C-alpha positions as CSV (number, residue, x, y, z in Angstrom):
1,L,3.7,0.0,12.7
2,H,0.5,2.9,14.3
3,N,2.9,4.0,16.8
4,L,2.5,0.9,18.8
5,T,6.0,1.3,20.4
6,D,4.5,4.4,22.4
7,C,3.7,2.0,24.9
8,E,7.5,1.5,26.1
9,K,6.3,5.0,28.1
10,W,4.0,3.3,29.6
11,S,4.5,2.5,33.5
12,N,2.7,1.3,36.6
13,V,1.2,-1.7,34.4
14,K,-1.3,-3.9,36.0
15,E,-2.5,-5.6,32.6
16,L,-1.8,-5.3,28.7
17,L,-4.6,-5.9,26.3
18,G,-2.6,-6.8,23.1
19,G,-4.2,-6.8,19.5
20,D,-2.9,-6.4,15.8
21,D,-3.3,-2.7,15.5
22,H,-3.7,-1.2,18.9
23,L,-2.8,-2.3,22.7
24,A,-4.6,-1.1,25.5
25,V,-2.9,-1.1,29.1
26,I,-5.0,-1.1,32.3
27,L,-3.3,0.6,35.0
28,N,-2.6,0.1,38.8
29,D,-5.2,2.7,39.7
30,D,-7.8,0.9,37.4
31,T,-7.3,3.8,34.3
32,M,-6.6,2.8,31.1
33,E,-4.5,3.7,28.1
34,A,-4.0,2.9,24.4
35,V,-1.8,3.3,21.3
36,G,-2.1,2.5,18.0
37,Y,-4.8,2.7,15.3
38,D,-7.9,4.8,16.4
39,G,-9.8,5.2,13.4
40,Y,-12.5,4.3,15.4
41,G,-12.2,5.6,18.6
42,Q,-10.9,2.3,20.1
43,C,-8.1,4.3,22.1
44,D,-10.4,6.7,23.2
45,L,-10.1,5.2,26.9
46,D,-8.9,8.8,29.2
47,D,-11.8,8.6,31.0
48,V,-12.3,5.0,32.1
49,T,-11.3,4.7,36.1
50,D,-12.8,1.3,37.1
51,A,-11.3,-1.0,34.7
52,I,-10.7,-4.6,36.3
53,G,-10.2,-6.6,32.5
54,G,-10.9,-6.4,29.1
55,T,-9.9,-7.6,25.3
56,V,-8.5,-6.1,22.5
57,S,-10.6,-6.9,19.7
58,N,-11.0,-6.5,15.7
59,G,-11.2,-2.3,16.0
60,T,-12.7,-2.4,19.7
61,T,-11.3,-2.1,23.0
62,F,-13.8,-4.0,25.6
63,I,-13.2,-2.5,29.0
64,L,-14.7,-4.8,32.0
65,H,-15.6,-3.1,35.1
66,A,-15.3,-3.0,38.8
67,D,-19.6,-3.9,38.8
68,G,-19.2,-6.7,36.3
69,S,-20.3,-4.3,33.2
70,V,-18.8,-4.4,29.7
71,T,-18.2,-1.3,27.7
72,P,-16.7,-1.3,24.2
73,R,-14.8,1.4,22.7
74,G,-14.6,1.6,19.0
75,M,-16.4,0.1,15.6
76,D,-19.1,-2.3,15.6
77,F,-18.4,-4.5,12.4
78,C,-21.2,-7.5,13.2
79,N,-22.5,-6.9,16.4
80,E,-20.0,-8.1,18.4
81,D,-20.2,-4.5,20.5
82,D,-23.5,-5.4,21.6
83,V,-22.6,-5.7,25.3
84,R,-23.6,-3.3,26.9
85,G,-26.5,-4.6,29.5
86,W,-24.1,-7.6,30.2
87,S,-23.7,-8.0,34.3
88,D,-21.8,-10.3,36.7
89,I,-18.9,-10.6,33.9
90,L,-15.6,-12.1,35.4
91,Y,-14.0,-12.1,31.8
92,V,-14.5,-10.8,28.8
93,D,-12.3,-12.1,25.0
94,G,-13.5,-11.4,21.5
95,G,-13.2,-13.1,18.3
96,S,-13.1,-12.0,14.5
97,E,-16.7,-11.6,14.6
98,H,-17.8,-12.3,18.4
99,T,-17.6,-11.4,21.8
100,L,-17.8,-13.4,24.9
101,G,-18.5,-12.8,28.6
102,L,-17.4,-15.4,31.3
103,K,-20.3,-14.7,34.0
104,R,-20.1,-15.3,37.9
105,D,-22.4,-18.3,38.0
106,G,-20.2,-20.3,35.1
107,T,-22.4,-19.5,32.1
108,I,-21.3,-17.6,29.0
109,K,-22.5,-14.4,27.0
110,I,-21.7,-14.1,23.2
111,A,-22.6,-10.9,21.1
112,G,-21.8,-11.0,17.4
113,T,-23.0,-12.9,14.7
114,S,-22.4,-16.5,13.5
115,D,-22.3,-16.2,9.8
116,N,-18.8,-17.3,10.0
117,N,-18.6,-18.9,13.4
118,V,-20.5,-22.4,12.8
119,N,-22.4,-23.1,16.1
120,I,-20.6,-20.0,18.0
121,F,-23.7,-19.5,20.2
122,D,-23.8,-23.4,21.2
123,A,-21.5,-21.7,24.5
124,R,-24.4,-19.9,26.1
125,N,-25.5,-23.5,27.1
126,W,-22.4,-24.4,29.1
127,T,-22.3,-24.2,32.6
128,D,-20.1,-24.4,35.3
129,I,-17.3,-23.2,33.1
130,V,-14.1,-21.8,34.7
131,A,-11.7,-20.8,32.3
132,V,-12.4,-19.4,28.6
133,C,-11.0,-18.3,25.8
134,S,-12.0,-16.9,22.2
135,G,-10.5,-17.4,18.7
136,Q,-11.4,-16.3,15.3
137,Y,-14.1,-18.6,14.9
138,H,-14.4,-21.0,18.3
139,I,-14.5,-20.9,21.7
140,I,-13.1,-23.3,24.2
141,A,-13.9,-23.6,27.8
142,I,-12.9,-25.7,30.3
143,D,-15.6,-26.4,32.9
144,M,-15.0,-27.0,36.8
145,Y,-14.8,-30.8,36.2
146,G,-12.0,-30.9,34.3
147,T,-14.4,-31.6,30.4
148,L,-13.1,-29.7,27.8
149,H,-15.9,-27.7,26.2
150,I,-15.3,-26.4,21.9
151,T,-17.3,-25.0,19.5
152,G,-17.2,-23.2,16.2
153,D,-16.2,-23.9,12.7
154,P,-14.9,-27.4,12.5
155,Q,-13.1,-26.6,9.2
156,K,-10.3,-23.8,10.7
157,S,-7.6,-24.9,13.7
158,Y,-9.0,-24.2,16.6
159,T,-6.0,-21.9,17.8
160,S,-6.3,-19.3,20.7
161,G,-4.9,-16.0,21.3
162,D,-2.4,-18.1,24.0
163,G,-1.6,-20.5,21.5
164,L,-3.7,-23.5,22.3
165,S,-4.1,-25.5,19.6
166,I,-6.7,-28.3,19.2
């Protein structure tokens, strides 16, 4: 589907960013490549030279740069691409209609909508966060004291892309 198997040609891979319709990769030299559906420009990554992380979500590739900024490439459906101007970001992840960034100071930035993400913006009040992941309608995080934080739609299963289910 969408020539996703073209990723078999990649080498010198540092990190794989997986999604439904497209895949992106960060190479050892901090450049990026992508394969798959590119109807919104989410695979146009040839000019990226300083990627240290990112995520693939809902028609967009989010690029985490060495300076802690985040750049979206693709289609903004629900303001989830409103990440320009973010700084000091260590990690970025995305849900269906939102994008989150874990800042160096342990706080969280969120872009997007809460139409289907009940209470999703509550995560902006969390502090001392050391790990975070985002699912379609929720955010799960752990702080430096080992406390688990969860927000989102309680009517949906809290399942992360990594398989964590609460």
